[in-house]
Structure formats: C-alpha cells, structure tokens
C-alpha positions in Angstrom: 0.2 0.1 -0.1 1.3 3.8 -0.7 1.2 6.0 1.6 -0.1 9.8 1.6 2.5 12.4 0.0 3.4 13.5 3.5 7.1 13.3 4.1 10.3 14.5 5.8 13.2 14.0 3.2 16.2 13.7 5.2 19.6 14.7 3.6 22.8 12.6 4.4 25.1 15.1 2.7 23.4 18.0 4.8 24.4 15.9 7.9 27.7 15.7 7.0 28.6 19.2 6.2 27.3 20.5 9.2 29.5 18.0 11.4 32.7 19.2 9.0 31.4 22.9 10.1 31.4 22.2 13.7 34.9 20.0 13.7 36.2 23.2 12.4 35.6 24.9 15.3 37.1 22.7 17.7 40.9 21.7 18.3 41.6 18.7 16.8 41.6 16.6 20.1 38.3 18.0 21.1 36.0 15.0 20.7 32.2 15.1 19.4 29.1 14.6 21.2 26.5 14.4 18.8 22.7 14.7 20.5 20.0 12.5 18.7 17.7 12.5 21.5 13.8 13.0 20.6 14.3 11.1 17.3 17.1 12.9 16.5 15.1 16.3 16.8 12.5 14.6 14.3 14.9 13.2 11.7 15.0 10.0 12.6 17.6 8.7 15.4 18.7 5.4 13.4 19.4 7.0 10.4 20.8 10.0 11.8 23.3 8.0 14.2 24.2 5.5 11.4 25.9 8.4 9.5 27.4 10.1 12.3 28.8 6.8 13.5 30.2 6.6 9.7 31.9 10.1 10.2 33.8 9.2 13.0 31.4 11.2 15.9 32.9 9.5 19.2 30.0 9.8 21.4 25.9 10.0 20.9 23.6 11.4 23.8 20.0 10.6 24.3 17.6 11.9 26.8 16.5 8.2 28.1 17.5 4.9 28.4 14.9 3.9 25.8 16.2 6.0 23.2 20.0 3.9 24.0 18.2 0.6 23.9 16.3 1.4 20.0 19.8 2.4 18.8 21.8 -0.6 20.0 19.1 -2.7 18.5 20.0 -1.1 15.6 22.8 -1.7 15.6 24.6 1.5 16.9 28.2 0.5 18.4 29.5 4.2 19.4 29.4 5.1 22.9 25.8 6.2 24.0 25.3 8.7 26.9 21.9 8.8 28.9 21.9 12.9 29.5 18.7 12.5 31.3 19.1 10.2 34.0 18.3 6.9 34.4 15.3 5.7 36.5 16.0 2.3 38.9 14.1 0.1 36.8 16.4 1.1 33.8 19.6 0.1 35.5 19.5 -3.0 34.4 19.4 -2.1 30.7 22.2 0.4 31.2 24.1 -2.9 31.3 22.7 -4.9 28.8 22.8 -2.6 25.8 25.9 -0.6 27.3 24.4 2.8 27.6 26.7 5.5 29.8 24.4 6.9 32.8 24.7 10.5 34.2 24.0 10.6 37.4 23.6 13.1 40.0 22.9 11.7 43.1 24.8 8.9 45.2 21.3 6.8 45.6 21.5 6.0 41.7 25.4 5.7 42.0 24.8 2.9 44.3 22.5 1.2 42.5 24.7 1.2 39.7 27.4 -0.1 41.8 25.3 -2.9 43.1 24.8 -4.2 39.7 28.3 -3.6 38.5 29.6 -5.8 41.3 27.2 -8.3 40.6 28.1 -8.7 36.9 32.0 -8.0 38.0 32.6 -5.2 35.6 33.6 -1.4 35.8 30.8 0.8 35.2 31.5 4.1 33.3 29.2 7.1 34.3 29.3 10.7 33.8 28.4 12.9 36.8 26.5 15.9 36.3 26.7 19.1 38.0 24.0 21.9 38.4 25.9 25.3 37.9 22.7 27.1 37.6 21.0 25.8 35.2 18.6 24.4 38.2 17.2 21.2 36.5 19.2 18.4 36.9 22.6 18.1 38.5 24.8 17.9 42.0 24.8 21.4 43.3 28.5 22.5 43.5 28.9 22.2 47.6 27.5 18.6 47.8 30.4 17.5 45.3 32.9 16.3 48.3 30.0 14.4 50.3 29.4 13.0 47.3 32.8 11.8 46.3 33.6 10.6 50.1 30.6 7.8 49.4 31.6 7.4 45.9 35.3 6.1 47.0 33.9 2.8 47.8 31.9 2.6 44.7 34.4 -0.2 43.7 32.4 -1.0 40.4 31.9 2.3 39.0 34.5 4.7 36.8 33.8 8.3 36.4 34.7 8.6 33.0 32.9 12.1 32.7 31.7 15.4 34.2 29.6 18.1 32.8 27.3 20.7 33.2 24.7 22.8 31.1 24.3 26.2 30.0 21.2 28.2 30.7 21.4 31.4 28.1 24.6 31.0 26.2 22.8 31.9 23.0 22.7 35.3 24.7 25.1 38.0 23.3 25.7 39.0 27.2 27.6 36.2 28.5 27.7 37.2 32.4 25.9 34.4 33.6 27.5 32.1 31.6 30.5 33.3 33.1 29.8 32.2 36.3 28.2 29.1 35.7 31.7 28.2 33.8 33.6 30.0 37.3 31.5 27.6 39.2 32.1 24.7 36.7 35.9 25.0 36.8 35.8 25.4 40.8 34.3 22.1 40.7 36.3 20.4 38.8 39.2 21.6 40.5 37.5 20.2 43.7 37.3 16.8 42.0 40.8 16.5 40.3 42.0 17.5 43.8 40.1 14.5 45.3 42.6 12.4 42.8 40.2 11.6 39.7 41.2 11.9 36.4 38.5 13.1 33.9 38.9 11.6 30.6 35.6 13.8 29.4 34.8 17.3 30.7 31.8 18.8 28.7 29.8 21.9 28.9 29.5 23.3 25.4 26.3 23.1 23.3 25.5 24.1 20.0 25.8 27.7 20.9 28.5 27.8 23.0 30.6 25.7 20.4 30.0 28.6 18.3 30.0 31.4 20.8 32.3 30.7 23.9 35.5 28.8 23.3 36.4 28.9 27.0 34.2 26.2 27.4 34.9 23.7 24.8 37.2 21.3 27.0 37.8 18.1 25.7 34.0 17.5 24.7 31.7 19.0 22.9 28.1 18.0 22.5 26.2 19.2 19.7 22.4 18.8 19.3 20.3 21.9 16.9 22.9 22.8 14.4 23.8 19.2 13.7 20.7 19.3 11.6 21.1 22.6 9.9 19.0 25.3 12.3 20.3 27.7 14.7 20.2 28.2 18.6 19.7 31.8 17.9 19.9 33.8 14.3 22.4 35.6 15.4 25.0 32.5 14.3 23.8 32.3 10.9 26.9 34.2 9.6 29.3 32.5 12.2 28.6 28.8 10.8 27.5 28.0 7.7 24.7 24.7 7.9 22.3 23.2 5.6 18.9 22.1 6.3 19.1 18.6 6.3 14.9 18.1 6.9 12.7 19.0 4.1 9.1 18.9 4.9 6.9 18.0 1.7 3.5 17.0 0.7 1.2 17.7 -2.5 -2.4 19.2 -2.9 -4.9 17.1 -2.4 -7.8 19.3 -4.0 -8.0 22.6 -5.7 -10.8 24.3 -6.4 -12.5 28.1 -6.9 -14.3 29.6 -4.4 -16.6 32.7 -4.8 -16.0 35.4 -2.7 -17.2 35.6 0.7 -16.7 31.7 1.1 -15.5 30.6 4.6 -12.6 28.5 5.3 -12.2 25.8 7.9 -13.2 25.1 11.5 -14.9 28.5 12.9 -15.1 30.5 9.6 -12.0 32.6 11.0 -11.0 33.2 7.3 -13.5 34.1 4.5 -12.1 35.2 0.6 -12.6 38.8 0.0 -12.2 37.7 -3.8 -13.2 34.5 -5.9 -10.5 32.2 -5.2 -8.2 29.0 -5.5 -8.0 26.9 -2.3 -5.9 24.4 -2.2 -6.3 21.9 0.4 -3.1 19.7 1.4 -2.9 16.6 3.5 -0.7 17.5 6.5 -2.1 19.5 9.8 -1.2 20.0 13.3 -1.5 15.6 13.9 1.3 15.9 11.7 3.4 18.7 13.7 2.5 21.5 11.4 1.7 24.2 14.1 -1.9 25.1 14.4 -0.1 28.8 15.3 -0.2 29.1 11.9 -3.6 29.4 11.1 -3.9 32.8 9.2 -6.4 33.8 11.8 -3.1 33.8 14.2 0.0 33.8 12.7 1.6 34.5 8.6 2.2 30.5 8.1 3.2 30.2 4.6 4.3 26.9 2.0 5.7 27.1 -1.6 3.7 25.9 -4.4 5.5 26.1 -7.8 8.2 28.3 -6.3 5.9 30.7 -4.9 4.9 31.3 -1.3 1.2 30.4 -0.7 -0.5 31.8 2.6 -2.1 29.7 5.1 -5.8 30.5 5.4 -8.5 29.5 8.1 -7.5 27.1 10.8 -5.0 24.5 10.6 -7.0 21.3 10.7 -5.6 17.9 12.3 -4.9 16.5 9.2 -5.4 18.9 6.9 -4.6 22.7 6.0 -5.8 25.2 3.3 -3.6 27.4 0.8 -4.8 30.4 -0.9 -3.1 30.0 -4.5 -5.0 32.2 -6.6 -2.0 33.9 -7.5 0.4 30.9 -8.6 -0.6 29.9 -12.1 -1.2 26.4 -13.4 -1.8 24.9 -9.9 -3.9 21.4 -9.7 -4.1 18.4 -7.6 -0.9 16.6 -6.8 1.5 19.6 -7.4 4.2 19.1 -4.7 4.1 21.6 -1.6 7.0 22.2 0.4 6.6 23.4 4.0 9.8 23.4 5.1 12.6 23.5 2.2 13.4 25.0 -0.6 11.2 24.8 -4.4 12.9 26.9 -7.2 14.7 30.4 -5.9 12.5 30.3 -2.9 12.8 28.6 0.7 11.5 28.1 4.0 13.3 27.5 6.7 12.8 26.0 9.9 14.0 28.9 11.6 11.2 31.2 9.9 8.4 28.7 10.6 9.5 29.2 14.3 9.6 32.5 14.5 6.0 32.7 12.7 4.5 30.3 15.2 6.3 32.1 18.0 8.2 29.2 19.3 11.9 27.9 18.8 12.9 25.3 15.9 13.7 22.7 18.3 9.9 22.5 19.0 9.1 22.7 15.5 11.2 19.6 14.6 10.6 17.6 17.4 6.9 18.1 16.7 6.9 16.7 13.1 5.0 13.0 14.3 5.6 9.9 13.6 3.0 9.2 11.2 5.0 11.5 8.7 7.6 8.9 7.0 11.3 9.8 7.5 13.2 9.3 3.9 17.0 9.4 3.9 18.2 10.7 0.6 
C-alpha cells in the first residue's frame, strides 16, 4: 500500500556538511558528542546515528534509556550517553545495552555499583553538576560529600563530568561566565580528590560557536547538526545546511466565490473569487496550529511561490490560497520546510512565525510522517 505524500526528506550530505563545519570550530583533540535525543530532533534517530557513526563521531547523546536501547538494537556501536538520568527500573538496561548513564545523586550511583559488582564489571558514568541551570545536577556544595561516598563504589568509574548552560546563546555572557567559573571550581575539587577526567563537557551548540573557553575536551552539539541555529545571530558565524525538507502534495484545488468561509470557526472568509488548495498535513503531523491565518503568517511553497495558509490548521488538513499561482492542480508538490525553485522556507522562519523555537518545530513532526533518508 502506498503512503499519502506527506513526507520528511532527510539529507545525509547535509548532516556530513554540518558535522564538518562544527569540527572546524574546535581543536583537533576535542571530541564530539552528537545529541540524537527525541528521535534525533525529529529527523530519525537510527538513520542519523548511522551517518554520524560513519563520520567518526565519538559519542552519541540521548535523553532516556529507551532511546539508547533503540539505537543499540539497530546496531549502533558508538558510546551512548543517557543525558537525562536513569530510573531504578532502567539500571539493568544500562548494562545489557552498554549505555553510559549520567548521574547526579549517590543513591543512583549505589544502585549502579551493586549491578556492576554483581556482574564483575567496571561501569563508566558521567556526573552532572548544576551550575545554574536549576534542572538536573549535583549542586557544587554537595560534590565533596558525594565523592566521600563514591570512593566505596568499586564497580563505578567516573569517565566524565558535565554541566549545562542556561543562556549561552545570548550575547551577554555574564551569567554564562558565572556558570563556567563554578564548573571550573568543581573540576578543581574533583581533580584535587585524585580523579582523572577523560571527558569534560559543557559546550552545547551555541557555546561551540560563541564561547570557546567552554569547549574542554568534549563538545555536545544538537540543533546545529540538523542545520538550524540556536539563535539567528549565529547564522553568519557558521555555514549550516538544513537536513530536513517537509513536503506534501495538493489533495484538492477548487475555485470558491467571494465570501466563502474556510475551515473551522470561519476565521477566514475569501474577499475575492479564490483558488483554495487543500493539503494533507495538519497539526497531527506537527504543523503548528499557530500558523493558522487568524493567528500567524504561515506559508508554504507551491511552484516556487509563497502561498499563505488560510483558515485554521486542522488535525490532518490545511488550506492554502493559491489564487495568484499559475497552473495549480491536484498532485502538485507543496514544500512546508525546504527549498522549491528560488524560494526557501527554513525551520527557523517557521518557528519565528509560530512564536516558538526550531527545536520544537522539528521535534513535533509526528511519527506518522515517514522519514526518508536521501
């Protein structure tokens, strides 16, 4: 059975390009962790991970154990770090599927240690420090106490220590500097306790470009791997290529008279005789409802021309006004994100019009939209 024409095309060459551009921004000895959580930001975690593994990426980062298990079952061999922590019920999976857990409390460390001793292995862990994000992480003044307990955990090895910036994408680095200074202080304490740290990582996509002091020996890149920017001011600082194109086809095109309401709530009424194209994509696929003509300024590309979204975006269908586009008929290609002819709609543009960030737009493209790597 054939699928409906709504599809996300994933450009392998664009991944390679972006990875290469990021490599140029760091020293040759700095390792890369590519973050492939949330289905690789909506791009398809298995296929993206295979490309990255082939490029020599040293680590992959996921948010939850289930994501790491999925990659292992797909044959991914590169080290996988579970950035979002592990639950007691997932500890066994960390061992069975060779996942490296990020921890931030001694209770989880103790449980991991029990499993490691039972299996006669040394389990690598990464320790997260909360330097001001206020999310996950061991607070700096608890570090000494943590390591007093950790010394008895013979089954564990601290491979890495990490933290996370709260606002490093901003030009004002005052708070980011406070975070970095705190992290450096903690690193000094840990090293003073006799621990070598093979992996120290704090730099996310924004910091890779804009805060070289935070690179250490491992960087974590997420959004820029996929060709989008953590902030539009970075656009001139690193050349990225969009990895995803979101496309569909016109399902129906029909002429309607002046005064015709379109979609739920009759929020849009034609002011002229109009050609309205219905396309098989909606908020059930991840097209933001906020792009409805009564709420935003959503557009799509038809025959290389920008056509406005009219009326309310529905769960499965959306309407475009293609009155000014010559020769439109059912079956014509429609680009939601990507290039068509000389025109391009980027995910950054879609996010701005929807009042959100490109991360959300990409991650919200639902599982019923097939990903096709090209």
